[in-house]
ZATIMAR-28425 format. One line per field, with one value per residue: residue in one letter; x, y, z of N, C-alpha, C in turn. Coordinates in nm, 3 decimals, m for minus. Each point is the difference from the previous one (the first is absolute). Layout:
residuo	c(a,...)
neast	c(X,...)
nnorth	c(Y,...)
nup	c(Z,...)
caeast	c(X,...)
canorth	c(Y,...)
caup	c(Z,...)
ceast	c(X,...)
cnorth	c(Y,...)
cup	c(Z,...)
This chain:
residuo	c(m,r,k,y,l,p,i,l,v,i,l,g,v,l,i,s,s,l,a,l,a,e,t,t,i,l,t,g,e,v,t,k,i,e,a,n,s,f,t,i,v,k,n,i,n,w,l,e,r,l,t,g,l,l,r,k,p,q,p,q,p,i,v,i,n,v,t,s,s,t,k,f,y,l,r,t,s,q,t,a,g,f,t,e,g,s,f,q,d,l,k,e,k,d,h,v,i,v,t,a,d,k,n,n,d,t,y,t,a,l,d,v,k,i,t,g,r,f,i,p,n,p,k,p,k,p,p,i,p,e,i,k,q,c,q,t,d,a,d,c,t,w,c,g,m,a,c,v,n,k,s,e,i,a,g,k,a,c,p,q,v,m,p,r,e,g,t,a,c,q,c,v,n,n,r,c,m,v,v,p,l,t,n,p,p,m,n,f,q,n,r,d,q,v,l,q,e,m,e,r,i,r,n,q,i,k,a,l,e,q,r,l,k,e,l,e,k,l,l,k,t,i,p,a,t,s,s,s,s,v,s,t,s,s,t,t,s,t,t,t,a,t,v,s,q)
neast	c(10.648,0.139,0.031,m0.153,0.101,0.042,m0.061,m0.122,0.119,0.104,m0.086,0.000,0.159,0.082,m0.077,0.053,0.089,m0.068,0.006,0.117,0.041,m0.091,m0.098,0.082,m0.107,0.094,0.002,0.027,0.144,0.098,0.103,0.041,0.109,0.052,0.096,m0.042,m0.061,m0.090,m0.024,m0.075,m0.103,m0.051,m0.075,m0.117,m0.020,m0.064,0.087,0.061,m0.057,m0.056,0.056,0.027,m0.091,0.097,0.049,0.046,0.034,0.076,0.014,m0.001,0.169,m0.005,0.043,0.031,m0.026,0.117,m0.001,0.062,m0.066,0.021,m0.111,0.081,m0.066,0.033,m0.030,m0.015,m0.181,m0.090,0.046,0.129,0.094,0.021,0.056,0.092,0.030,0.080,0.143,0.083,m0.151,0.049,m0.023,0.105,m0.135,0.057,m0.079,m0.026,0.000,0.038,0.032,m0.028,0.096,m0.101,0.164,m0.133,0.080,0.076,0.010,m0.022,0.072,m0.178,m0.081,0.026,m0.150,0.096,m0.057,0.042,0.048,m0.033,m0.008,m0.013,m0.016,0.071,m0.108,0.091,0.024,m0.096,0.110,m0.048,m0.075,0.114,m0.081,0.030,m0.037,0.184,0.089,m0.029,m0.034,0.008,0.104,m0.065,m0.191,m0.113,m0.089,m0.018,m0.033,m0.027,0.101,0.007,0.061,0.043,0.030,0.065,0.025,m0.051,m0.023,0.051,m0.162,0.087,m0.001,m0.097,0.124,0.113,0.160,m0.005,m0.014,0.129,m0.109,0.033,m0.128,0.063,0.100,m0.099,0.117,m0.001,m0.047,m0.086,0.074,m0.103,0.154,0.081,m0.033,0.084,0.040,m0.009,0.059,0.071,0.067,m0.004,0.010,m0.156,0.016,m0.062,0.134,0.040,m0.086,0.017,0.148,0.009,m0.008,0.109,0.074,0.068,m0.002,0.091,0.117,0.015,0.082,0.077,0.059,0.005,0.061,0.052,m0.090,0.057,0.148,0.061,m0.069,0.041,0.101,m0.137,0.044,0.079,m0.111,0.029,0.054,m0.070,0.025,m0.046,m0.040,0.056,m0.016,m0.189,m0.117,0.045,m0.081,m0.075,0.083,0.056,m0.104,m0.136,0.019,0.007,m0.112,0.008,0.062)
nnorth	c(18.059,0.098,0.007,0.072,0.077,m0.043,0.053,0.159,0.025,m0.100,0.107,0.117,0.024,0.048,0.094,0.045,m0.041,m0.026,0.131,0.093,m0.114,m0.123,m0.088,m0.111,m0.077,m0.107,m0.053,m0.101,m0.011,m0.017,0.046,0.095,m0.046,0.222,0.069,0.105,m0.044,0.023,m0.087,0.040,m0.005,0.074,m0.038,m0.057,0.132,0.068,0.170,m0.052,m0.068,0.081,0.115,m0.073,0.129,0.148,m0.005,m0.117,m0.002,0.013,m0.149,0.096,m0.027,0.015,0.109,m0.079,0.156,m0.113,0.026,0.086,0.116,m0.046,m0.056,m0.142,m0.029,m0.118,m0.132,m0.074,0.065,m0.062,m0.094,m0.008,0.048,0.113,m0.035,0.031,0.058,m0.054,0.116,m0.078,m0.004,0.052,m0.080,m0.039,0.028,0.030,m0.037,0.154,0.042,0.109,0.090,0.132,0.090,0.101,0.029,0.043,m0.061,0.042,m0.110,0.012,m0.171,0.004,m0.065,m0.164,m0.085,m0.118,m0.085,m0.074,0.009,m0.114,0.009,m0.114,m0.058,m0.076,m0.084,m0.088,m0.056,m0.087,m0.058,m0.075,m0.066,m0.055,m0.003,m0.046,m0.016,m0.026,m0.077,m0.116,m0.058,m0.047,0.110,m0.092,0.022,m0.114,0.066,m0.147,0.102,0.031,0.009,m0.055,0.076,m0.136,0.101,0.005,m0.146,0.051,m0.122,m0.012,0.006,m0.108,0.114,m0.075,0.013,m0.085,0.034,0.036,m0.060,m0.069,0.087,0.098,m0.005,0.097,m0.022,0.154,0.041,m0.121,m0.052,m0.064,m0.054,m0.055,m0.129,m0.001,m0.154,m0.003,m0.041,0.060,0.099,m0.126,0.154,m0.097,0.164,0.011,m0.043,0.144,0.050,m0.104,0.033,0.122,m0.103,m0.047,0.167,0.125,m0.076,0.078,0.163,m0.108,m0.043,0.057,0.157,m0.133,m0.018,0.158,m0.040,m0.081,0.080,0.169,m0.097,m0.072,0.140,0.097,m0.134,0.069,0.105,m0.132,m0.060,m0.151,m0.103,m0.126,m0.068,0.156,m0.022,m0.149,0.037,0.085,m0.153,m0.112,0.095,0.014,m0.188,0.006,0.140,m0.032,m0.137,0.097,0.070,m0.127,m0.046)
nup	c(9.520,0.031,0.099,m0.016,m0.107,0.096,0.151,0.020,m0.038,0.114,0.086,m0.108,0.049,0.087,0.051,m0.107,0.084,0.093,m0.086,m0.106,0.143,m0.033,0.083,m0.007,m0.123,m0.034,m0.124,0.015,m0.110,0.072,m0.083,0.076,0.117,0.103,0.000,m0.073,m0.072,0.035,m0.173,m0.004,m0.084,m0.027,0.069,m0.152,0.038,0.096,0.038,m0.009,0.068,0.052,0.063,0.026,0.019,m0.018,0.082,0.071,0.177,0.034,0.117,0.026,m0.041,0.165,m0.007,0.090,0.054,0.121,0.139,0.094,0.029,m0.131,0.004,m0.024,m0.013,0.050,m0.039,0.105,m0.018,m0.076,0.107,m0.055,0.087,0.022,m0.025,0.124,m0.134,m0.114,m0.110,0.115,0.048,m0.115,m0.060,m0.130,m0.042,0.081,0.052,0.004,0.124,m0.033,0.112,m0.049,0.024,m0.066,m0.059,m0.065,0.019,0.137,m0.037,0.109,0.023,0.012,m0.080,0.001,m0.003,0.099,m0.154,m0.125,0.107,m0.021,0.135,m0.030,0.077,m0.063,m0.001,0.137,m0.093,0.031,0.034,m0.144,0.082,m0.027,m0.099,0.171,m0.137,0.022,0.073,m0.021,m0.065,0.085,0.045,m0.132,m0.051,m0.048,0.017,m0.063,m0.115,0.154,0.086,0.115,0.081,0.065,0.107,m0.156,m0.010,0.101,0.054,m0.098,m0.091,m0.058,m0.141,m0.084,m0.016,m0.180,0.028,m0.047,m0.122,0.029,0.046,0.135,0.104,m0.015,0.098,m0.074,0.050,0.117,m0.102,0.082,m0.058,m0.109,m0.034,m0.077,m0.002,0.064,m0.031,0.132,m0.029,0.029,0.036,0.123,0.094,0.036,0.127,m0.032,m0.102,0.051,0.093,m0.099,m0.117,0.138,0.089,m0.080,0.035,0.084,0.000,m0.113,0.114,0.059,m0.090,m0.041,0.118,0.015,m0.127,0.101,0.109,m0.046,m0.061,0.180,0.034,m0.122,m0.039,0.174,m0.006,0.010,m0.039,0.051,m0.102,m0.003,m0.073,m0.052,0.049,m0.014,m0.054,m0.020,0.108,m0.056,m0.093,0.044,0.080,m0.075,m0.030,0.054,m0.067,m0.090,0.042,0.121,m0.126)
caeast	c(m0.055,0.041,0.097,m0.030,m0.058,0.092,m0.037,m0.062,m0.019,m0.014,m0.136,m0.109,0.040,m0.082,m0.186,m0.063,0.018,m0.105,m0.135,0.002,m0.027,m0.085,m0.009,m0.124,0.038,0.006,m0.047,0.077,0.020,0.133,0.059,0.185,0.044,0.109,0.001,m0.070,m0.115,m0.070,m0.091,m0.112,m0.079,m0.119,m0.138,m0.080,m0.130,m0.108,m0.003,0.099,m0.056,m0.055,0.086,0.098,m0.141,m0.015,0.118,0.070,0.093,0.120,0.063,0.131,0.038,m0.030,0.161,m0.043,0.098,m0.067,0.065,0.010,m0.188,m0.140,m0.022,m0.105,m0.070,m0.082,m0.124,m0.024,m0.063,m0.073,m0.078,0.029,0.036,0.157,0.163,0.069,0.152,0.077,m0.009,0.043,m0.102,m0.073,m0.014,m0.061,m0.072,m0.097,m0.167,0.124,m0.092,0.082,m0.054,0.168,m0.004,0.027,m0.008,0.047,m0.064,0.064,m0.107,0.106,m0.100,0.028,m0.062,m0.030,m0.074,m0.017,m0.218,0.038,0.060,0.029,0.127,m0.102,0.027,m0.034,m0.005,0.116,m0.037,0.052,0.022,m0.054,0.035,m0.036,m0.091,0.059,m0.052,m0.016,0.003,m0.025,m0.083,m0.105,m0.143,m0.088,m0.008,m0.080,m0.156,m0.040,0.138,0.013,0.126,m0.043,0.036,m0.106,m0.092,m0.143,m0.133,0.039,m0.194,m0.038,0.002,0.046,m0.077,0.029,0.039,0.134,0.103,0.036,0.040,0.148,0.044,0.049,m0.006,0.184,0.007,0.117,0.010,m0.064,m0.157,m0.061,m0.052,0.032,0.079,m0.057,0.088,0.156,0.048,0.157,0.150,m0.006,0.083,m0.040,0.166,0.008,m0.181,m0.098,m0.069,m0.063,m0.111,m0.123,m0.086,m0.135,m0.143,m0.052,0.028,m0.159,m0.089,m0.064,m0.029,m0.156,m0.101,m0.027,m0.135,m0.157,m0.003,m0.034,m0.088,m0.096,m0.056,m0.095,m0.110,m0.039,0.039,m0.045,m0.154,0.029,m0.050,0.108,m0.035,0.046,0.140,0.048,m0.028,0.124,0.121,0.033,0.065,0.107,0.144,m0.067,0.024,0.200,0.027,0.007,0.148,0.145,m0.003,m0.046,0.099)
canorth	c(m0.010,m0.040,m0.162,m0.065,m0.044,m0.132,m0.140,m0.049,m0.049,m0.163,m0.038,m0.004,m0.107,m0.195,0.033,m0.030,m0.166,m0.048,0.026,m0.121,m0.083,m0.062,m0.105,m0.098,m0.144,m0.095,m0.169,m0.062,m0.157,m0.010,0.005,0.029,0.045,0.063,0.006,0.090,m0.006,m0.135,0.097,m0.019,m0.011,0.046,m0.117,0.075,0.047,0.005,0.131,m0.098,m0.101,0.065,0.098,m0.095,m0.125,0.008,m0.027,m0.090,0.079,m0.012,0.048,0.041,m0.027,0.039,m0.037,0.020,0.007,m0.039,0.075,m0.094,m0.018,m0.013,m0.120,m0.120,m0.131,m0.140,m0.123,m0.133,m0.113,0.066,0.040,0.066,0.155,0.002,m0.029,0.091,m0.093,0.130,m0.007,m0.046,m0.118,0.069,m0.047,m0.012,0.013,0.048,0.085,0.121,0.124,0.097,0.134,0.100,0.150,0.019,0.120,0.016,m0.112,m0.067,m0.076,m0.026,m0.057,0.008,m0.150,m0.091,m0.104,m0.163,m0.059,m0.080,m0.147,m0.032,m0.029,m0.095,m0.040,m0.183,m0.083,m0.112,m0.165,m0.115,m0.051,m0.052,m0.129,m0.154,m0.141,m0.190,m0.109,m0.126,0.026,m0.096,m0.090,m0.080,0.147,m0.007,m0.148,0.039,0.038,0.061,m0.034,0.115,m0.015,0.130,m0.056,m0.136,0.065,0.090,m0.092,m0.081,m0.021,0.009,m0.097,0.064,m0.038,m0.121,0.027,m0.014,0.072,0.023,m0.083,0.031,0.064,m0.042,0.105,0.030,0.132,0.057,0.077,m0.011,0.021,m0.118,0.030,m0.106,m0.034,m0.142,m0.169,m0.034,m0.113,0.064,m0.134,m0.039,m0.029,0.031,m0.002,0.012,m0.062,0.074,m0.047,m0.139,m0.014,0.132,m0.077,m0.077,0.086,m0.007,m0.151,m0.122,0.023,m0.086,m0.192,0.075,0.034,m0.086,m0.070,0.041,m0.007,m0.159,m0.022,0.011,m0.036,m0.121,m0.011,m0.010,m0.098,m0.096,0.058,m0.001,m0.146,m0.028,m0.113,m0.024,0.029,0.118,0.027,m0.092,0.075,0.135,0.031,m0.009,0.146,0.129,m0.008,0.001,0.151,m0.003,m0.105,0.078,0.130,0.031,m0.029)
caup	c(m0.080,m0.128,0.064,m0.007,m0.175,m0.067,0.061,m0.104,m0.139,0.061,0.041,m0.151,m0.085,0.107,m0.032,m0.160,0.027,0.061,m0.100,m0.108,0.000,0.011,0.067,m0.179,0.071,m0.143,0.035,m0.140,0.005,0.007,m0.111,m0.038,0.133,m0.009,0.206,0.086,m0.110,m0.113,m0.095,m0.034,m0.068,0.065,m0.044,m0.081,0.139,m0.088,m0.054,m0.099,m0.089,m0.082,m0.119,m0.078,m0.159,m0.073,0.007,0.055,0.114,m0.022,0.163,0.005,0.123,0.103,0.136,0.146,0.135,0.099,0.112,0.173,0.052,m0.094,0.117,m0.065,0.076,m0.063,0.023,0.020,m0.074,0.013,0.081,0.148,m0.026,m0.048,0.085,m0.060,m0.044,m0.062,m0.145,m0.072,m0.015,m0.107,m0.143,m0.145,m0.024,0.088,m0.077,0.134,0.002,m0.015,0.074,m0.081,m0.018,m0.204,m0.047,m0.163,m0.046,0.075,0.114,0.118,0.082,0.180,0.045,m0.132,0.007,m0.116,0.064,m0.099,0.076,0.190,0.022,0.048,0.111,0.002,0.122,m0.097,m0.038,0.102,m0.105,m0.058,0.078,m0.131,m0.031,m0.095,0.046,m0.011,0.020,m0.101,m0.093,0.104,0.022,m0.100,m0.065,m0.116,0.048,m0.086,m0.101,0.075,0.042,0.097,0.082,0.057,0.043,m0.024,0.004,0.144,m0.006,m0.191,m0.106,m0.116,m0.112,m0.045,m0.174,0.055,m0.058,m0.146,0.026,m0.018,0.155,0.138,0.118,0.103,0.084,m0.064,0.084,0.087,m0.025,m0.079,m0.156,m0.100,m0.027,m0.038,0.082,m0.063,0.044,m0.040,0.007,0.196,0.045,0.183,0.037,0.168,0.047,m0.015,m0.144,m0.019,0.109,m0.041,m0.074,0.000,0.016,m0.181,m0.131,0.100,m0.086,m0.133,0.040,0.033,m0.083,m0.129,0.058,0.010,m0.216,0.054,0.011,m0.072,m0.153,0.026,0.012,m0.092,m0.087,m0.010,m0.116,m0.178,m0.062,m0.079,0.006,0.045,m0.043,0.018,0.249,0.033,m0.065,0.071,0.131,m0.068,m0.003,0.167,0.134,m0.051,0.012,0.168,0.114,m0.017,0.050,0.056,0.022)
ceast	c(0.081,0.083,m0.137,m0.062,0.061,m0.115,m0.117,0.022,0.022,m0.123,m0.097,0.016,m0.093,m0.160,0.056,0.015,m0.024,m0.176,0.066,m0.037,m0.114,0.044,m0.079,0.004,m0.006,m0.039,0.112,0.082,0.159,0.038,0.139,0.014,0.111,0.118,m0.071,m0.145,m0.091,m0.062,m0.202,m0.065,m0.130,m0.122,m0.062,m0.110,m0.177,m0.036,0.102,m0.093,m0.129,0.062,0.034,m0.129,0.055,0.208,0.010,0.095,0.131,0.064,0.184,0.069,0.082,0.125,m0.075,0.200,0.019,0.062,0.042,m0.120,m0.075,0.004,m0.099,m0.074,m0.071,m0.072,0.017,m0.007,m0.112,m0.165,0.056,m0.032,0.135,0.063,0.146,0.124,0.085,0.002,0.050,m0.099,m0.065,0.027,m0.029,m0.149,m0.107,m0.132,0.047,m0.236,0.129,m0.070,0.152,m0.054,0.065,0.036,0.097,0.007,0.091,m0.077,0.089,m0.131,0.021,m0.023,0.030,m0.056,0.055,m0.099,0.052,0.081,0.006,0.151,m0.058,0.125,m0.020,m0.010,0.096,m0.135,0.000,0.070,m0.050,0.044,0.065,m0.038,0.079,m0.150,0.008,0.168,0.134,m0.074,m0.052,m0.162,m0.041,m0.010,m0.108,m0.136,m0.048,0.092,0.092,0.197,m0.035,0.028,m0.083,m0.076,m0.082,m0.155,0.025,m0.174,m0.089,0.013,0.089,m0.085,0.057,0.012,0.130,0.070,0.064,0.130,0.184,0.058,0.013,0.027,0.139,m0.045,0.186,0.002,m0.133,m0.126,m0.043,m0.053,0.008,0.056,0.016,0.112,0.105,0.135,0.193,0.140,0.020,0.126,m0.044,0.060,m0.016,m0.150,m0.068,m0.044,m0.058,m0.086,m0.101,0.005,m0.040,m0.129,m0.070,m0.089,m0.231,m0.079,m0.080,m0.083,m0.216,m0.097,m0.044,m0.110,m0.098,m0.077,m0.038,m0.085,m0.198,m0.025,m0.101,m0.108,m0.056,m0.039,m0.132,m0.165,0.034,m0.049,0.132,m0.052,0.159,0.190,0.062,m0.011,0.097,0.137,0.077,0.083,0.117,0.137,m0.021,0.030,0.162,0.007,0.019,0.148,0.087,m0.022,0.050,0.198,0.123)
cnorth	c(m0.118,m0.117,m0.172,m0.098,m0.113,m0.122,m0.002,m0.044,m0.149,m0.028,m0.050,m0.140,m0.207,0.043,m0.044,m0.120,m0.062,0.012,m0.176,m0.136,m0.049,m0.152,m0.088,m0.081,m0.068,m0.128,m0.047,m0.110,0.052,m0.033,m0.042,0.051,m0.034,m0.057,0.131,m0.005,m0.084,0.055,m0.141,m0.038,0.069,m0.082,0.194,0.056,m0.046,0.039,m0.031,m0.052,0.036,0.059,m0.119,m0.122,0.076,m0.058,m0.046,0.073,m0.121,0.016,0.066,m0.053,0.127,m0.049,0.055,m0.016,m0.024,0.088,m0.103,m0.015,m0.100,m0.159,m0.061,m0.097,m0.088,m0.028,m0.151,m0.075,0.113,0.094,0.066,0.196,0.031,0.049,0.090,m0.072,0.121,0.011,m0.177,m0.131,0.087,m0.077,0.068,m0.079,m0.021,0.131,0.076,0.075,0.095,0.123,0.034,0.106,0.023,0.153,0.044,m0.156,m0.134,m0.071,m0.055,m0.060,0.020,m0.149,m0.057,m0.090,m0.095,0.017,m0.075,m0.110,m0.012,m0.098,m0.120,m0.055,m0.132,m0.063,m0.119,m0.109,m0.093,m0.095,m0.144,m0.210,m0.094,m0.129,m0.128,m0.077,m0.187,0.007,m0.149,m0.080,m0.104,0.119,0.037,m0.080,0.072,0.020,0.046,0.021,0.140,m0.033,0.081,m0.042,m0.032,0.107,0.108,m0.101,m0.059,0.023,0.043,m0.052,0.064,m0.093,m0.177,0.015,0.000,0.061,0.013,m0.141,0.037,0.088,m0.006,0.089,0.032,0.166,0.045,0.154,0.134,m0.006,m0.139,0.020,m0.130,0.061,m0.109,m0.029,0.018,m0.082,0.061,m0.163,m0.031,0.050,0.192,0.017,m0.050,m0.080,0.073,m0.031,m0.126,0.010,0.097,m0.109,m0.121,m0.012,m0.024,m0.138,m0.061,0.111,0.029,m0.092,0.084,m0.026,m0.114,m0.104,0.046,0.013,m0.131,m0.037,0.021,m0.049,m0.150,0.050,0.023,m0.105,m0.123,0.041,m0.041,m0.093,m0.116,m0.117,m0.124,m0.002,0.053,0.070,m0.058,0.044,0.154,m0.001,m0.053,0.065,0.091,m0.022,m0.043,0.106,0.032,m0.023,0.080,0.151,m0.023,m0.094,0.155)
cup	c(m0.148,0.058,0.010,m0.106,m0.058,0.036,m0.109,m0.157,0.001,m0.020,m0.071,m0.116,0.026,m0.053,m0.105,m0.091,0.034,m0.026,m0.070,0.003,0.077,0.010,m0.127,0.093,m0.116,0.073,m0.178,0.067,0.013,m0.135,0.063,0.136,m0.055,0.088,0.093,m0.074,m0.070,m0.066,m0.004,m0.103,0.064,m0.036,m0.002,0.072,m0.135,m0.118,m0.092,m0.149,m0.054,m0.095,m0.087,m0.124,m0.103,m0.097,0.089,0.028,m0.054,0.117,0.013,0.182,0.033,0.118,0.117,0.027,0.078,0.064,0.112,0.036,m0.054,0.067,m0.079,0.056,m0.132,0.058,0.034,m0.112,m0.079,0.075,0.130,0.006,m0.037,0.097,m0.055,m0.032,m0.037,m0.099,m0.074,m0.006,m0.135,m0.114,m0.128,0.018,0.134,0.010,0.173,m0.032,0.092,0.024,m0.024,0.041,m0.157,0.071,m0.135,m0.088,0.043,0.126,0.129,0.114,0.128,0.075,m0.112,0.069,m0.162,0.016,m0.097,0.055,0.129,0.017,0.148,0.145,0.009,0.071,m0.064,m0.018,0.121,m0.118,0.027,0.076,m0.065,0.060,m0.016,0.035,0.006,0.050,m0.086,m0.036,0.093,m0.002,m0.093,m0.034,m0.050,m0.001,m0.241,m0.068,0.066,0.006,0.143,0.170,0.121,0.110,m0.043,m0.051,0.119,m0.054,m0.074,m0.084,m0.110,m0.138,0.018,m0.128,0.050,m0.026,m0.105,m0.026,m0.047,0.122,0.077,0.064,0.074,0.052,m0.096,0.014,0.068,m0.036,m0.108,m0.152,m0.080,m0.078,m0.192,0.020,m0.104,0.083,0.033,0.022,0.125,m0.023,0.098,0.052,0.172,m0.005,m0.007,m0.093,m0.048,0.064,m0.121,m0.093,0.017,0.003,m0.118,m0.026,0.129,m0.061,m0.124,0.030,0.060,m0.100,m0.068,0.085,0.042,m0.149,0.011,0.042,m0.068,m0.140,0.081,0.008,m0.158,m0.011,0.070,m0.101,m0.108,m0.017,m0.091,m0.004,0.149,m0.035,0.057,0.095,0.008,m0.059,0.062,0.123,0.047,m0.013,0.115,0.044,m0.071,0.018,0.115,0.033,m0.036,0.008,0.158,0.081,m0.027)
């Protein structure tokens, strides 16, 4: 009997220690992470809230020990189920559900579920294609007061309004844009630059001719004396000849 006494003592100690241990579930926010443990501030449960009507409960930090057998789980989205992770996935301010063995005031984690942060698998965004509306000024034209690509108005009627005075319809950075009229110096270096300048001037002439036609229509609706009619007719003919040149 005596030779079995040490074994009985050891078994008694183990049984007593197991009797003191209990499994509990804690929820809270991670506030500190160390090599083999992390600290959480436990959420206040309904009983603590009820008893806190008389005295506001103060959440106390709880240290959770981590072992090699502790399991970690996380989710990739709010609707996805838990997948197995690791201690390295845990971050401060994460919300967790911890299943732990409690022995006196010591908590040893059995498993940790990270619930407050998701690690998504991002889908690559397709590249946005670069839109080139035009290559040269010849690709652009007036449509009312708008400067558009010629192909955009094929078979369509444009508003019968004039472009703003002192503006031109040109290709700027592959976009048809309304730009102020300017007269750049004649310091062209190649044939393409000369052709682009000629096209710009043709667009100006086209806009002036359209303006002139509108003025002629307006003039016909205004009564005039015979002397002023002759003078106006002469002025109109002179202007038309100048623009044609």
